[in-house]
GURO-834249 format. One record per residue: x, y, z of N, C-alpha, C in turn; residue in three letters; residue number from 1. Coordinates in steps of 0.05 Angstrom, whole numbers. Example, Ala and Ser with C-alpha at 12.3 -4.5 7.8 and 13.67 -1.06 7.14 Angstrom:
<recs>
<<264,-114,156>,<246,-90,156>,<264,-66,156>,"ALA",1>
<<257,-45,142>,<273,-21,143>,<258,1,157>,"SER",2>
</recs>
This chain:
<recs>
<<803,-253,-438>,<789,-273,-458>,<815,-290,-470>,"MET",1>
<<838,-277,-475>,<859,-293,-483>,<867,-318,-466>,"ARG",2>
<<866,-315,-438>,<869,-338,-423>,<851,-359,-426>,"ASP",3>
<<822,-347,-428>,<802,-372,-436>,<808,-382,-459>,"VAL",4>
<<813,-367,-479>,<820,-378,-506>,<839,-399,-506>,"ALA",5>
<<863,-395,-490>,<885,-410,-493>,<878,-437,-479>,"ARG",6>
<<863,-435,-454>,<856,-461,-438>,<836,-478,-454>,"LEU",7>
<<817,-466,-470>,<796,-478,-487>,<810,-489,-512>,"ALA",8>
<<831,-479,-522>,<836,-487,-544>,<823,-475,-567>,"GLY",9>
<<812,-451,-566>,<799,-439,-586>,<811,-407,-592>,"VAL",10>
<<800,-393,-612>,<807,-366,-615>,<793,-348,-596>,"SER",11>
<<806,-322,-593>,<793,-302,-578>,<769,-296,-588>,"VAL",12>
<<764,-296,-616>,<737,-288,-628>,<717,-308,-618>,"ALA",13>
<<726,-335,-618>,<705,-355,-608>,<693,-353,-582>,"THR",14>
<<715,-344,-564>,<707,-336,-538>,<688,-311,-537>,"VAL",15>
<<691,-294,-554>,<675,-269,-556>,<648,-279,-564>,"SER",16>
<<647,-294,-584>,<621,-305,-594>,<602,-316,-572>,"PHE",17>
<<616,-334,-552>,<602,-348,-532>,<595,-325,-508>,"VAL",18>
<<613,-309,-504>,<605,-287,-482>,<584,-270,-487>,"VAL",19>
<<583,-262,-517>,<560,-245,-525>,<538,-254,-536>,"ASN",20>
<<536,-285,-541>,<518,-297,-555>,<512,-281,-581>,"ASP",21>
<<534,-274,-596>,<530,-260,-620>,<533,-278,-647>,"SER",22>
<<545,-302,-642>,<545,-320,-668>,<543,-348,-660>,"LYS",23>
<<531,-363,-677>,<531,-393,-670>,<556,-405,-661>,"PRO",24>
<<557,-424,-642>,<580,-437,-631>,<570,-467,-629>,"VAL",25>
<<585,-486,-639>,<579,-516,-630>,<574,-522,-602>,"SER",26>
<<555,-538,-596>,<552,-545,-564>,<578,-556,-552>,"PRO",27>
<<596,-569,-566>,<621,-578,-554>,<642,-560,-549>,"ALA",28>
<<641,-540,-570>,<660,-516,-569>,<649,-497,-544>,"THR",29>
<<623,-494,-546>,<612,-476,-522>,<617,-485,-496>,"ARG",30>
<<616,-511,-493>,<621,-527,-464>,<652,-521,-460>,"LEU",31>
<<671,-524,-477>,<699,-525,-471>,<702,-492,-463>,"ARG",32>
<<690,-474,-476>,<697,-447,-470>,<684,-442,-441>,"VAL",33>
<<658,-449,-440>,<649,-442,-411>,<663,-456,-390>,"GLU",34>
<<672,-482,-392>,<689,-497,-372>,<713,-479,-366>,"SER",35>
<<727,-468,-386>,<751,-453,-381>,<745,-427,-366>,"ALA",36>
<<721,-413,-372>,<710,-391,-357>,<708,-397,-329>,"MET",37>
<<695,-419,-324>,<692,-425,-297>,<717,-434,-281>,"VAL",38>
<<734,-447,-295>,<763,-454,-280>,<779,-429,-274>,"GLU",39>
<<774,-410,-296>,<791,-385,-293>,<776,-362,-280>,"LEU",40>
<<750,-370,-270>,<735,-350,-254>,<727,-325,-271>,"ASP",41>
<<723,-328,-298>,<718,-308,-315>,<691,-302,-316>,"PHE",42>
<<682,-274,-313>,<657,-265,-312>,<648,-250,-336>,"ARG",43>
<<627,-252,-347>,<617,-236,-371>,<609,-208,-361>,"ARG",44>
<<620,-190,-376>,<619,-163,-371>,<591,-155,-386>,"ASN",45>
<<572,-148,-368>,<543,-141,-382>,<545,-118,-401>,"ALA",46>
<<560,-97,-394>,<562,-76,-409>,<575,-80,-438>,"VAL",47>
<<597,-96,-438>,<610,-103,-463>,<593,-120,-480>,"ALA",48>
<<579,-138,-467>,<559,-154,-483>,<537,-141,-494>,"ARG",49>
<<530,-119,-480>,<508,-100,-493>,<518,-87,-516>,"ALA",50>
<<542,-76,-515>,<553,-64,-535>,<558,-78,-559>,"LEU",51>
<<566,-105,-554>,<570,-120,-575>,<547,-133,-591>,"ALA",52>
<<526,-135,-576>,<499,-150,-584>,<481,-129,-593>,"SER",53>
<<485,-106,-582>,<463,-81,-588>,<440,-87,-571>,"ARG",54>
<<441,-105,-549>,<417,-113,-535>,<427,-111,-503>,"ARG",55>
<<413,-95,-488>,<416,-93,-460>,<408,-117,-445>,"THR",56>
<<387,-133,-455>,<374,-152,-439>,<359,-137,-417>,"ARG",57>
<<349,-115,-417>,<337,-102,-394>,<307,-92,-406>,"ILE",58>
<<287,-100,-390>,<259,-95,-396>,<248,-74,-376>,"ILE",59>
<<233,-55,-387>,<221,-36,-369>,<192,-46,-365>,"ALA",60>
<<181,-45,-339>,<154,-49,-335>,<145,-22,-326>,"LEU",61>
<<125,-10,-343>,<113,14,-337>,<90,13,-322>,"LEU",62>
<<89,25,-298>,<67,25,-280>,<65,51,-268>,"PHE",63>
<<43,65,-273>,<40,95,-261>,<36,91,-229>,"PRO",64>
<<58,86,-216>,<54,85,-185>,<42,107,-174>,"VAL",65>
<<47,132,-183>,<37,157,-166>,<7,156,-168>,"LEU",66>
<<-4,147,-194>,<-33,145,-194>,<-45,123,-181>,"GLN",67>
<<-33,100,-184>,<-42,74,-175>,<-25,62,-151>,"HIS",68>
<<-31,68,-127>,<-12,62,-106>,<-7,33,-106>,"ARG",69>
<<18,22,-99>,<27,-3,-97>,<9,-18,-76>,"LEU",70>
<<1,-41,-91>,<-16,-59,-73>,<-6,-86,-74>,"SER",71>
<<-18,-106,-58>,<-8,-135,-59>,<-14,-145,-83>,"ASP",72>
<<-30,-137,-99>,<-35,-149,-126>,<-14,-138,-148>,"THR",73>
<<-8,-110,-143>,<14,-98,-159>,<42,-113,-151>,"ALA",74>
<<46,-118,-128>,<75,-127,-119>,<75,-160,-132>,"ALA",75>
<<53,-174,-135>,<51,-197,-144>,<58,-197,-176>,"ARG",76>
<<47,-178,-190>,<54,-175,-217>,<86,-170,-219>,"PHE",77>
<<98,-153,-204>,<124,-151,-205>,<143,-171,-199>,"PHE",78>
<<136,-188,-180>,<149,-212,-169>,<150,-232,-192>,"THR",79>
<<124,-236,-206>,<123,-256,-226>,<141,-249,-251>,"GLY",80>
<<139,-222,-256>,<155,-213,-280>,<183,-216,-275>,"ALA",81>
<<195,-207,-253>,<222,-205,-247>,<235,-235,-245>,"ALA",82>
<<218,-256,-233>,<227,-284,-233>,<228,-297,-264>,"GLU",83>
<<207,-289,-281>,<209,-297,-307>,<235,-286,-320>,"ALA",84>
<<238,-262,-317>,<260,-249,-333>,<287,-261,-323>,"ALA",85>
<<293,-268,-296>,<318,-277,-287>,<319,-305,-305>,"ALA",86>
<<298,-319,-305>,<301,-347,-314>,<310,-343,-347>,"GLU",87>
<<301,-324,-359>,<310,-322,-387>,<328,-305,-390>,"LEU",88>
<<345,-295,-371>,<371,-278,-376>,<364,-248,-382>,"GLY",89>
<<341,-240,-367>,<335,-213,-373>,<333,-201,-347>,"TYR",90>
<<335,-172,-346>,<329,-160,-320>,<304,-140,-326>,"THR",91>
<<290,-138,-303>,<266,-122,-306>,<269,-96,-288>,"VAL",92>
<<262,-71,-297>,<267,-48,-283>,<239,-38,-281>,"VAL",93>
<<228,-31,-258>,<200,-17,-255>,<205,11,-259>,"LEU",94>
<<189,22,-279>,<187,50,-286>,<162,62,-276>,"TRP",95>
<<165,77,-254>,<142,87,-245>,<132,114,-259>,"PRO",96>
<<126,110,-285>,<126,136,-304>,<100,150,-298>,"GLU",97>
<<105,177,-297>,<81,196,-297>,<68,195,-326>,"PRO",98>
<<45,206,-325>,<33,207,-353>,<46,232,-367>,"ASP",99>
<<71,227,-379>,<85,249,-388>,<98,238,-414>,"ASP",100>
<<90,245,-440>,<102,240,-462>,<133,242,-464>,"PRO",101>
<<144,263,-454>,<173,270,-454>,<188,247,-439>,"ASP",102>
<<178,241,-414>,<191,218,-397>,<192,195,-412>,"ALA",103>
<<170,187,-424>,<170,161,-440>,<189,162,-464>,"LEU",104>
<<190,182,-477>,<206,187,-500>,<236,184,-489>,"ARG",105>
<<243,196,-469>,<271,194,-460>,<277,167,-453>,"ASP",106>
<<257,150,-439>,<263,122,-435>,<266,103,-460>,"LEU",107>
<<254,109,-479>,<256,94,-504>,<279,101,-522>,"THR",108>
<<292,126,-520>,<307,136,-541>,<336,134,-535>,"SER",109>
<<345,125,-510>,<373,122,-504>,<384,94,-505>,"ASP",110>
<<369,77,-513>,<383,48,-520>,<386,33,-494>,"GLY",111>
<<372,44,-472>,<378,31,-446>,<359,4,-445>,"LEU",112>
<<336,2,-456>,<316,-19,-458>,<314,-33,-481>,"ILE",113>
<<308,-59,-480>,<299,-77,-506>,<273,-73,-510>,"ASP",114>
<<256,-70,-489>,<228,-68,-493>,<213,-65,-472>,"GLY",115>
<<186,-60,-473>,<166,-50,-453>,<146,-65,-447>,"VAL",116>
<<137,-71,-422>,<116,-84,-416>,<95,-60,-401>,"ILE",117>
<<72,-58,-416>,<55,-35,-405>,<34,-45,-388>,"LEU",118>
<<30,-34,-366>,<9,-40,-345>,<-11,-17,-344>,"MET",119>
<<-32,-23,-323>,<-50,-4,-322>,<-62,9,-345>,"GLU",120>
<<-69,-8,-365>,<-73,-1,-391>,<-107,12,-396>,"VAL",121>
<<-111,36,-408>,<-133,48,-413>,<-144,41,-440>,"ARG",122>
<<-169,44,-442>,<-182,34,-470>,<-172,47,-494>,"LEU",123>
<<-165,72,-489>,<-150,92,-509>,<-128,101,-498>,"ASP",124>
<<-108,87,-498>,<-79,93,-485>,<-62,105,-503>,"ASP",125>
<<-55,131,-499>,<-36,142,-519>,<-8,136,-511>,"ARG",126>
<<-1,117,-491>,<29,108,-492>,<34,88,-509>,"ARG",127>
<<11,72,-517>,<14,49,-540>,<25,66,-565>,"VAL",128>
<<6,87,-572>,<14,98,-600>,<45,109,-601>,"ASP",129>
<<52,118,-576>,<77,130,-573>,<100,109,-577>,"GLN",130>
<<97,89,-564>,<115,66,-565>,<115,50,-591>,"LEU",131>
<<93,51,-605>,<91,40,-632>,<108,59,-649>,"LEU",132>
<<103,84,-647>,<119,106,-662>,<145,105,-660>,"ALA",133>
<<154,97,-634>,<184,95,-633>,<197,70,-641>,"ALA",134>
<<180,50,-649>,<185,24,-655>,<199,9,-633>,"LYS",135>
<<188,15,-608>,<196,1,-583>,<179,-27,-581>,"THR",136>
<<192,-48,-581>,<178,-71,-579>,<160,-72,-549>,"PRO",137>
<<135,-80,-548>,<118,-78,-525>,<101,-102,-524>,"LEU",138>
<<92,-104,-500>,<67,-126,-492>,<54,-110,-471>,"THR",139>
<<29,-118,-474>,<10,-105,-453>,<1,-126,-436>,"LEU",140>
<<0,-118,-409>,<-13,-133,-388>,<-40,-113,-385>,"ILE",141>
<<-62,-122,-399>,<-85,-104,-400>,<-92,-105,-433>,"GLY",142>
<<-114,-88,-438>,<-124,-89,-463>,<-131,-57,-469>,"ARG",143>
<<-127,-50,-493>,<-140,-26,-504>,<-164,-32,-514>,"THR",144>
<<-176,-14,-526>,<-207,-16,-536>,<-205,-36,-563>,"ARG",145>
<<-185,-35,-577>,<-179,-53,-600>,<-148,-63,-598>,"ASP",146>
<<-143,-86,-584>,<-116,-92,-584>,<-106,-113,-603>,"PRO",147>
<<-124,-115,-626>,<-120,-138,-643>,<-96,-138,-655>,"SER",148>
<<-81,-115,-659>,<-53,-115,-668>,<-30,-116,-650>,"GLY",149>
<<-36,-121,-626>,<-16,-122,-603>,<-15,-148,-589>,"LEU",150>
<<8,-155,-577>,<10,-178,-558>,<0,-169,-531>,"ASP",151>
<<-18,-187,-521>,<-26,-176,-495>,<-36,-204,-480>,"TYR",152>
<<-32,-199,-449>,<-45,-217,-432>,<-59,-202,-413>,"VAL",153>
<<-82,-214,-401>,<-99,-195,-384>,<-118,-214,-368>,"ASP",154>
<<-127,-201,-344>,<-145,-216,-327>,<-173,-218,-343>,"VAL",155>
<<-186,-242,-340>,<-211,-241,-354>,<-234,-230,-334>,"ASP",156>
<<-233,-205,-335>,<-254,-188,-318>,<-282,-198,-324>,"PHE",157>
<<-287,-197,-348>,<-316,-203,-357>,<-326,-232,-342>,"GLU",158>
<<-306,-252,-348>,<-311,-279,-336>,<-313,-279,-305>,"GLY",159>
<<-297,-264,-292>,<-298,-261,-261>,<-326,-250,-256>,"MET",160>
<<-334,-227,-270>,<-359,-216,-260>,<-383,-237,-266>,"VAL",161>
<<-381,-253,-285>,<-401,-269,-295>,<-403,-294,-274>,"GLU",162>
<<-379,-300,-268>,<-378,-322,-246>,<-388,-314,-220>,"GLN",163>
<<-380,-291,-213>,<-390,-285,-186>,<-423,-282,-186>,"SER",164>
<<-432,-268,-210>,<-463,-265,-209>,<-476,-297,-212>,"ILE",165>
<<-462,-312,-225>,<-472,-341,-223>,<-476,-352,-199>,"ASP",166>
<<-455,-348,-183>,<-453,-360,-155>,<-475,-349,-137>,"ARG",167>
<<-478,-320,-138>,<-496,-307,-124>,<-529,-312,-134>,"LEU",168>
<<-529,-315,-158>,<-557,-321,-172>,<-564,-350,-159>,"GLN",169>
<<-548,-368,-164>,<-554,-393,-152>,<-561,-394,-126>,"ALA",170>
<<-551,-376,-108>,<-563,-375,-81>,<-589,-363,-78>,"LEU",171>
<<-597,-349,-98>,<-622,-338,-98>,<-623,-308,-94>,"GLY",172>
<<-602,-294,-97>,<-596,-266,-96>,<-608,-251,-126>,"HIS",173>
<<-622,-231,-122>,<-635,-215,-145>,<-626,-186,-145>,"ARG",174>
<<-618,-177,-122>,<-614,-148,-118>,<-587,-142,-109>,"ASP",175>
<<-569,-137,-131>,<-539,-133,-128>,<-525,-107,-131>,"LEU",176>
<<-506,-104,-115>,<-493,-77,-118>,<-464,-82,-126>,"VAL",177>
<<-451,-65,-141>,<-423,-64,-149>,<-411,-42,-133>,"LEU",178>
<<-390,-45,-118>,<-374,-24,-104>,<-350,-19,-117>,"LEU",179>
<<-347,6,-127>,<-320,15,-142>,<-309,38,-127>,"GLU",180>
<<-286,47,-137>,<-277,72,-126>,<-288,97,-139>,"GLU",181>
<<-284,121,-124>,<-297,143,-138>,<-286,150,-165>,"PRO",182>
<<-303,165,-181>,<-291,170,-209>,<-271,192,-203>,"GLU",183>
<<-249,190,-221>,<-228,207,-221>,<-210,207,-245>,"ARG",184>
<<-197,226,-251>,<-184,229,-279>,<-170,203,-283>,"GLU",185>
<<-153,191,-267>,<-131,173,-273>,<-149,146,-279>,"ASP",186>
<<-173,145,-271>,<-189,121,-272>,<-207,123,-300>,"LEU",187>
<<-206,146,-312>,<-222,150,-334>,<-214,133,-356>,"ASP",188>
<<-233,116,-368>,<-223,97,-388>,<-208,73,-380>,"GLY",189>
<<-202,68,-352>,<-183,51,-342>,<-195,23,-349>,"TYR",190>
<<-186,6,-364>,<-196,-21,-375>,<-211,-33,-353>,"GLY",191>
<<-199,-46,-335>,<-211,-65,-312>,<-235,-51,-302>,"PRO",192>
<<-235,-26,-294>,<-261,-11,-285>,<-286,-10,-303>,"VAL",193>
<<-278,-4,-330>,<-299,-5,-349>,<-306,-32,-355>,"VAL",194>
<<-290,-52,-358>,<-300,-79,-365>,<-316,-90,-343>,"ARG",195>
<<-310,-86,-320>,<-325,-98,-297>,<-351,-82,-296>,"VAL",196>
<<-352,-58,-300>,<-376,-44,-294>,<-396,-51,-318>,"ARG",197>
<<-386,-50,-339>,<-405,-58,-367>,<-413,-85,-365>,"GLU",198>
<<-396,-105,-357>,<-404,-132,-355>,<-425,-138,-332>,"THR",199>
<<-420,-124,-311>,<-439,-125,-289>,<-470,-118,-296>,"PHE",200>
<<-467,-92,-310>,<-497,-86,-316>,<-509,-97,-339>,"HIS",201>
<<-491,-108,-356>,<-501,-123,-380>,<-514,-147,-373>,"ALA",202>
<<-501,-164,-353>,<-507,-190,-341>,<-531,-187,-327>,"VAL",203>
<<-534,-167,-307>,<-560,-163,-294>,<-582,-156,-309>,"CYS",204>
<<-580,-140,-330>,<-601,-131,-350>,<-611,-158,-362>,"ALA",205>
<<-592,-173,-374>,<-597,-197,-390>,<-615,-219,-369>,"ALA",206>
<<-607,-220,-345>,<-620,-243,-328>,<-641,-231,-314>,"ARG",207>
<<-652,-207,-317>,<-674,-193,-302>,<-668,-189,-271>,"GLY",208>
<<-639,-184,-269>,<-632,-178,-240>,<-629,-148,-235>,"LEU",209>
<<-633,-139,-209>,<-630,-109,-203>,<-601,-104,-196>,"ARG",210>
<<-588,-86,-209>,<-561,-81,-204>,<-555,-52,-205>,"GLY",211>
<<-540,-42,-188>,<-531,-15,-189>,<-502,-13,-179>,"ARG",212>
<<-489,11,-186>,<-463,16,-177>,<-466,38,-157>,"THR",213>
<<-449,31,-136>,<-440,53,-116>,<-410,56,-112>,"LEU",214>
<<-402,81,-98>,<-371,83,-96>,<-365,94,-71>,"ARG",215>
<<-341,87,-63>,<-331,99,-38>,<-299,102,-41>,"CYS",216>
<<-286,116,-24>,<-258,123,-25>,<-241,96,-20>,"PRO",217>
<<-222,91,-32>,<-206,63,-28>,<-191,64,-5>,"PRO",218>
<<-201,63,17>,<-190,62,43>,<-208,51,66>,"ASN",219>
<<-197,43,88>,<-217,30,111>,<-238,50,119>,"PRO",220>
<<-231,77,121>,<-248,100,129>,<-270,100,111>,"ALA",221>
<<-263,101,81>,<-284,104,60>,<-303,78,65>,"GLY",222>
<<-293,58,72>,<-308,31,73>,<-331,36,95>,"GLY",223>
<<-318,45,116>,<-337,50,142>,<-358,68,134>,"ARG",224>
<<-353,87,122>,<-373,109,112>,<-396,95,93>,"ALA",225>
<<-384,81,75>,<-401,66,55>,<-422,46,68>,"PHE",226>
<<-415,34,91>,<-433,19,102>,<-462,34,107>,"ALA",227>
<<-458,57,116>,<-485,73,122>,<-494,80,93>,"THR",228>
<<-480,88,76>,<-489,94,49>,<-506,70,35>,"THR",229>
<<-496,49,38>,<-505,23,22>,<-535,18,37>,"LEU",230>
<<-537,22,66>,<-562,16,83>,<-581,37,73>,"LEU",231>
<<-571,65,63>,<-592,86,61>,<-598,84,29>,"GLU",232>
<<-581,79,13>,<-583,81,-16>,<-595,56,-30>,"GLU",233>
<<-589,33,-18>,<-595,9,-30>,<-602,-12,-7>,"ALA",234>
<<-624,-3,10>,<-629,-23,29>,<-640,-50,20>,"PRO",235>
<<-651,-51,-7>,<-660,-75,-16>,<-638,-97,-26>,"GLU",236>
<<-613,-86,-25>,<-592,-102,-34>,<-584,-126,-17>,"ALA",237>
<<-582,-152,-27>,<-572,-171,-13>,<-547,-184,-19>,"THR",238>
<<-531,-170,-38>,<-505,-183,-48>,<-489,-157,-58>,"ALA",239>
<<-463,-159,-53>,<-444,-138,-63>,<-419,-151,-74>,"LEU",240>
<<-416,-141,-99>,<-390,-147,-114>,<-371,-122,-108>,"LEU",241>
<<-346,-128,-101>,<-328,-107,-93>,<-302,-107,-112>,"VAL",242>
<<-300,-85,-125>,<-276,-80,-142>,<-259,-60,-124>,"LEU",243>
<<-264,-49,-105>,<-254,-30,-87>,<-244,-47,-65>,"ASN",244>
<<-225,-64,-64>,<-219,-78,-41>,<-205,-67,-17>,"ASP",245>
<<-193,-43,-21>,<-184,-31,1>,<-202,-20,24>,"ARG",246>
<<-229,-18,13>,<-250,-8,31>,<-259,-33,43>,"ALA",247>
<<-257,-58,36>,<-272,-79,41>,<-269,-85,75>,"ALA",248>
<<-249,-83,90>,<-248,-92,116>,<-263,-70,133>,"VAL",249>
<<-262,-45,122>,<-278,-23,137>,<-307,-28,134>,"GLY",250>
<<-317,-32,110>,<-350,-33,110>,<-358,-60,124>,"PHE",251>
<<-342,-82,121>,<-353,-105,136>,<-350,-102,167>,"VAL",252>
<<-333,-89,179>,<-335,-86,206>,<-351,-67,216>,"SER",253>
<<-359,-43,200>,<-379,-24,205>,<-407,-37,203>,"GLU",254>
<<-410,-53,181>,<-438,-67,178>,<-445,-84,204>,"LEU",255>
<<-423,-97,214>,<-430,-111,237>,<-438,-94,266>,"GLY",256>
<<-424,-69,263>,<-431,-52,285>,<-457,-41,284>,"ARG",257>
<<-468,-39,257>,<-496,-29,250>,<-512,-50,255>,"LEU",258>
<<-508,-77,260>,<-527,-96,263>,<-529,-112,239>,"GLY",259>
<<-515,-109,218>,<-521,-122,193>,<-500,-142,190>,"VAL",260>
<<-509,-170,187>,<-492,-192,191>,<-481,-200,162>,"SER",261>
<<-456,-207,155>,<-449,-217,132>,<-441,-245,141>,"VAL",262>
<<-452,-266,127>,<-468,-266,104>,<-497,-269,109>,"PRO",263>
<<-507,-268,133>,<-535,-273,137>,<-553,-251,124>,"ARG",264>
<<-543,-225,126>,<-559,-205,115>,<-550,-195,84>,"ASP",265>
<<-525,-200,81>,<-511,-190,60>,<-489,-207,53>,"LEU",266>
<<-486,-220,25>,<-469,-235,16>,<-447,-216,2>,"SER",267>
<<-419,-221,6>,<-397,-207,-6>,<-379,-220,-22>,"VAL",268>
<<-373,-210,-47>,<-353,-223,-66>,<-332,-200,-74>,"VAL",269>
<<-305,-206,-68>,<-282,-191,-79>,<-275,-197,-107>,"LEU",270>
<<-271,-180,-124>,<-265,-187,-154>,<-235,-177,-158>,"ILE",271>
<<-219,-197,-164>,<-192,-187,-172>,<-176,-182,-147>,"GLY",272>
<<-180,-196,-123>,<-166,-184,-100>,<-146,-210,-93>,"SER",273>
<<-138,-208,-67>,<-120,-230,-62>,<-129,-242,-35>,"THR",274>
<<-118,-267,-28>,<-128,-278,-1>,<-121,-265,18>,"THR",275>
<<-96,-248,19>,<-89,-233,41>,<-114,-214,48>,"GLU",276>
<<-123,-197,30>,<-145,-179,36>,<-168,-193,46>,"VAL",277>
<<-176,-217,32>,<-201,-236,41>,<-202,-241,67>,"SER",278>
<<-175,-252,77>,<-169,-262,104>,<-168,-243,126>,"GLU",279>
<<-165,-218,117>,<-163,-194,136>,<-190,-188,150>,"THR",280>
<<-210,-191,133>,<-240,-186,142>,<-252,-209,158>,"ALA",281>
<<-270,-203,172>,<-283,-223,192>,<-315,-221,186>,"ASP",282>
<<-326,-237,173>,<-314,-265,164>,<-300,-262,140>,"PRO",283>
<<-284,-282,134>,<-264,-282,113>,<-283,-280,88>,"GLU",284>
<<-276,-265,67>,<-291,-256,45>,<-287,-275,22>,"LEU",285>
<<-308,-281,7>,<-305,-297,-19>,<-291,-279,-37>,"ALA",286>
<<-271,-293,-55>,<-253,-276,-72>,<-249,-289,-96>,"VAL",287>
<<-251,-277,-120>,<-236,-283,-145>,<-210,-273,-146>,"LEU",288>
<<-190,-290,-141>,<-161,-281,-137>,<-150,-271,-162>,"VAL",289>
<<-140,-249,-160>,<-122,-238,-185>,<-100,-256,-192>,"SER",290>
<<-101,-267,-218>,<-77,-281,-226>,<-49,-265,-232>,"PRO",291>
<<-42,-248,-211>,<-22,-225,-219>,<4,-237,-224>,"ALA",292>
<<16,-256,-211>,<41,-266,-212>,<41,-282,-240>,"ALA",293>
<<20,-296,-245>,<17,-312,-269>,<18,-291,-295>,"GLN",294>
<<6,-270,-293>,<4,-249,-314>,<32,-235,-317>,"LEU",295>
<<45,-230,-296>,<70,-219,-295>,<94,-237,-307>,"GLY",296>
<<91,-263,-305>,<111,-280,-316>,<100,-281,-344>,"ARG",297>
<<76,-284,-354>,<67,-284,-380>,<74,-262,-399>,"MET",298>
<<73,-238,-384>,<79,-216,-399>,<107,-213,-405>,"GLY",299>
<<126,-222,-391>,<155,-220,-394>,<160,-245,-417>,"VAL",300>
<<150,-270,-412>,<154,-290,-430>,<146,-281,-460>,"GLU",301>
<<123,-268,-463>,<114,-259,-488>,<131,-236,-502>,"THR",302>
<<140,-214,-486>,<158,-195,-495>,<189,-208,-500>,"LEU",303>
<<196,-223,-485>,<222,-238,-490>,<219,-256,-519>,"VAL",304>
<<197,-271,-521>,<195,-288,-543>,<193,-269,-567>,"GLY",305>
<<181,-247,-567>,<179,-228,-591>,<209,-216,-595>,"ARG",306>
<<222,-211,-574>,<248,-196,-575>,<270,-221,-592>,"LEU",307>
<<267,-242,-581>,<286,-268,-587>,<276,-279,-617>,"ASP",308>
<<252,-271,-625>,<244,-280,-650>,<231,-312,-647>,"GLY",309>
<<225,-319,-627>,<213,-345,-621>,<181,-346,-619>,"THR",310>
<<172,-326,-615>,<142,-320,-618>,<129,-314,-642>,"LEU",311>
<<111,-334,-652>,<100,-328,-680>,<76,-310,-677>,"GLY",312>
<<52,-322,-675>,<29,-304,-678>,<27,-288,-652>,"GLU",313>
<<10,-265,-657>,<5,-248,-637>,<-10,-264,-610>,"LEU",314>
<<1,-254,-587>,<-10,-270,-562>,<-32,-255,-554>,"ARG",315>
<<-57,-264,-552>,<-80,-254,-541>,<-92,-276,-520>,"HIS",316>
<<-90,-268,-492>,<-96,-290,-473>,<-106,-276,-449>,"GLU",317>
<<-131,-286,-443>,<-147,-280,-419>,<-142,-300,-397>,"LEU",318>
<<-138,-291,-374>,<-136,-313,-351>,<-156,-306,-325>,"VAL",319>
<<-170,-326,-320>,<-189,-325,-299>,<-172,-332,-272>,"MET",320>
<<-183,-321,-248>,<-171,-326,-224>,<-187,-347,-209>,"GLY",321>
<<-176,-357,-189>,<-189,-379,-174>,<-213,-367,-156>,"ALA",322>
<<-232,-382,-155>,<-256,-372,-138>,<-253,-387,-108>,"PHE",323>
<<-250,-372,-90>,<-246,-379,-62>,<-274,-372,-48>,"LEU",324>
<<-285,-391,-36>,<-313,-388,-26>,<-312,-368,0>,"GLU",325>
<<-290,-373,16>,<-292,-356,42>,<-314,-362,57>,"GLY",326>
<<-325,-343,75>,<-349,-351,92>,<-368,-327,89>,"ALA",327>
<<-367,-314,65>,<-385,-291,64>,<-408,-295,44>,"SER",328>
<<-414,-318,34>,<-438,-326,22>,<-458,-342,33>,"LEU",329>
<<-483,-333,29>,<-508,-349,38>,<-532,-339,24>,"ALA",330>
<<-553,-354,23>,<-578,-344,10>,<-587,-319,21>,"PRO",331>
<<-603,-304,5>,<-614,-279,16>,<-629,-283,43>,"PRO",332>
<<-634,-262,57>,<-652,-267,79>,<-679,-268,73>,"PRO",333>
<<-697,-282,87>,<-723,-283,83>,<-731,-304,61>,"GLY",334>
</recs>
């Protein structure tokens, strides 16, 4: 630092202020210091800066990987978050936390992180209470039952379901099925599942449409078995809304083998999936694309704004995905 100070014509303390962003420095002085740093190939020491500022500029992205296997959509969340953090001078670490209060307490108590972005949010999520009790700054990608006092960004699942039903009803469909994953403990109270299911049944009831929920394992084999289940348990159905996209390719291929044509006999829409999944099926499936990368970016921007004191009111924002028609929509048969 002394060499930088000498070349820039300032005190060592001023160089420290610039390096650690700890006190205001005039633009002209900052420019002289940074030019001297470049000329002398001086690099900021991240650890020293953290000690000086009491900020690590590290954000933890809490995603329970063990319960929710990594998917294309999850990877897009992480990519969007990492890119936004880098642009803002922060680093994101993925914390594949188990549902363990002690592990979460360890993460937030050692001063390693400045804040947390919480994903895979349940309607009643005890992690939120624990983070608030620890006074850990947090932003949600998702929503609790009552998120009014929290910063959050989320997929507009209600809007996605309603838009899907709008499109199918306009084609003449009145018998609809929602395909979910089987009920299990880690999905109990999981926000997207609950909101999609409740919206689906509420919209169907309000419009006089017939709607029912069926389930199958989230894999191609489960999808192939589901094709037979669908024909046996809901032979009158002419349209399928899919929240379980890992099963999509399996059931579409098996329907074809059973003599059922998509879309001539059955129209299919993926909800909150990706174009990669849609394009894997034959025919290409209609999809409401998850705005995952955008939400990852928004989550980081929101938390950093809160940490830096530049964000005023609480952020409550829902984002719709783009509707891509694919080749799986048609009027109902007959």
